[in-house]
C-alpha positions in Angstrom: -3.7 8.3 -24.7 -0.2 8.0 -23.3 0.0 11.8 -24.5 -2.8 12.9 -22.8 -1.8 11.3 -19.7 1.2 13.0 -20.0 -0.5 16.4 -20.1 -2.4 15.5 -17.3 0.2 14.8 -15.0 2.8 17.4 -16.3 -0.4 20.1 -16.3 1.8 22.4 -18.5 1.8 23.0 -22.5 4.9 24.3 -22.9 6.8 23.7 -26.2 9.3 21.8 -24.4 7.1 19.7 -22.2 4.8 19.0 -25.5 7.7 17.6 -27.4 9.0 15.6 -24.5 5.5 14.0 -23.9 5.0 13.3 -27.5 8.6 11.6 -27.9 7.9 9.7 -24.7 4.3 8.6 -25.6 5.7 7.4 -29.1 8.7 5.4 -27.4 6.3 3.6 -25.0 4.3 2.8 -27.8 6.9 1.1 -30.0 8.0 -0.4 -26.7 5.2 -2.0 -25.4 2.4 -2.1 -28.3 2.3 -5.7 -28.6 3.3 -7.3 -25.2 1.3 -4.7 -23.0 -2.4 -4.0 -24.2 -4.1 -4.7 -27.2 -5.7 -1.5 -28.6 -9.4 -3.4 -29.9 -9.5 -4.0 -26.3 -9.9 -0.5 -24.9 -12.7 0.1 -27.4 -15.0 -2.1 -26.0 -17.3 -0.1 -23.6 -18.3 -3.6 -21.7 -15.0 -3.9 -20.3 -15.2 -0.3 -18.5 -18.4 -1.4 -16.9 -17.0 -4.3 -15.6 -13.8 -2.6 -14.6 -15.9 -0.2 -12.4 -17.6 -3.2 -10.9 -14.6 -5.1 -10.0 -13.2 -2.0 -8.4 -16.6 -1.9 -6.2 -16.0 -5.6 -5.5 -12.5 -5.4 -4.7 -13.2 -2.8 -2.0 -15.8 -4.7 -0.5 -13.6 -7.8 -0.1 -10.8 -5.6 1.2 -13.1 -4.1 3.9 -14.2 -7.5 4.7 -10.5 -9.0 4.8 -9.5 -6.3 7.0 -11.9 -6.7 9.6 -11.0 -10.6 9.4 -7.5 -9.9 10.0 -8.0 -7.5 12.8 -10.2 -10.1 14.5 -7.4 -12.6 14.5 -4.8 -10.3 15.6 -6.9 -9.0 18.5 -8.3 -12.6 19.5 -6.3 -13.5 22.5 -6.0 -17.2 21.0 -4.6 -15.9 17.6 -7.1 -18.3 15.5 -4.7 -18.7 12.5 -3.7 -21.6 10.2 -1.2 -20.2 7.7 -0.1 -21.9 4.8 1.1 -21.9 1.1 -1.9 -23.2 -1.5 -1.7 -24.2 -4.8 -4.8 -23.1 -7.2 -5.1 -23.8 -11.3 -5.8 -20.5 -12.8 -8.9 -20.2 -15.2 -7.5 -17.1 -16.9 -4.9 -16.9 -19.7 -3.7 -13.5 -20.5 -0.4 -12.0 -18.6 -1.9 -9.0 -17.9 -5.3 -10.8 -16.3 -2.8 -12.9 -14.4 -0.9 -9.8 -12.8 -4.2 -7.9 -12.2 -5.2 -11.2 -10.1 -2.0 -11.6 -8.3 -1.8 -7.9 -7.4 -5.4 -8.0 -6.0 -4.8 -11.2 -3.9 -1.5 -9.6 -2.6 -3.5 -6.5 -1.7 -6.2 -8.2 0.1 -5.2 -8.8 3.7 -4.2 -12.1 5.0 -3.3 -13.4 1.2 -0.2 -12.8 -0.6 0.8 -14.2 -4.0 4.0 -16.2 -3.7 4.7 -17.0 -7.1 2.5 -18.1 -10.5 4.1 -21.3 -12.3 2.8 -22.2 -15.9 -1.3 -22.6 -15.0 -1.0 -22.6 -11.2 -0.5 -19.6 -8.5 0.6 -20.5 -5.2 -0.6 -18.0 -2.3 0.3 -17.7 1.3 -2.8 -17.8 3.5 -3.4 -16.7 7.0 -6.2 -19.0 7.7 -6.6 -22.2 5.6 -10.0 -23.2 6.4 -10.3 -26.3 3.8 -8.3 -29.0 2.7 -10.6 -29.2 -0.5 -8.9 -27.4 -3.3 -12.3 -26.1 -4.8 -13.1 -24.7 -1.6 -10.1 -22.4 -1.1 -10.0 -22.2 -4.9 -13.0 -19.9 -4.7 -12.6 -18.4 -1.5 -9.3 -16.8 -2.8 -9.4 -16.7 -6.5 -12.6 -17.5 -7.6 -14.7 -14.3 -7.2 -11.7 -12.2 -8.1 -11.1 -14.2 -11.4 -14.5 -13.8 -12.5 -14.4 -10.0 -12.9 -10.9 -10.1 -14.1 -11.8 -12.4 -17.0 -14.3 -10.4 -18.2 -11.9 -7.2 -18.2 -8.7 -8.6 -19.9 -9.8 -11.7 -21.4 
């Protein structure tokens, strides 16, 4: 798969390109084969389905968050209540946690600060509740549901 990706990005079938691409794919496979990805997970079609569902869901959440942040910026009273919240994670693989942290950071109004043990710390532009379950679901719960189906 890495070699095919190499061919797609270089778009060249010259001998030297094939040799470099093959060497890079083999080297990357030996370096990352146990820590990065489990091959048997790549052969499960349901993960690809949930990946597509997640992309659509993520885009919708980003659009909603963009409008929310734009409203707060343009409102004369600037209605924000920023702070850092601590949320217990329900996903365990490193890849799933990384995807969750990146998704939260790419959604306007939230930034992942750190992941320590089973907790993620997030800076949120508008903390709407002091109840942990409420803000946990608002920030992570929706994302975790799909990311867990893809990576775990």
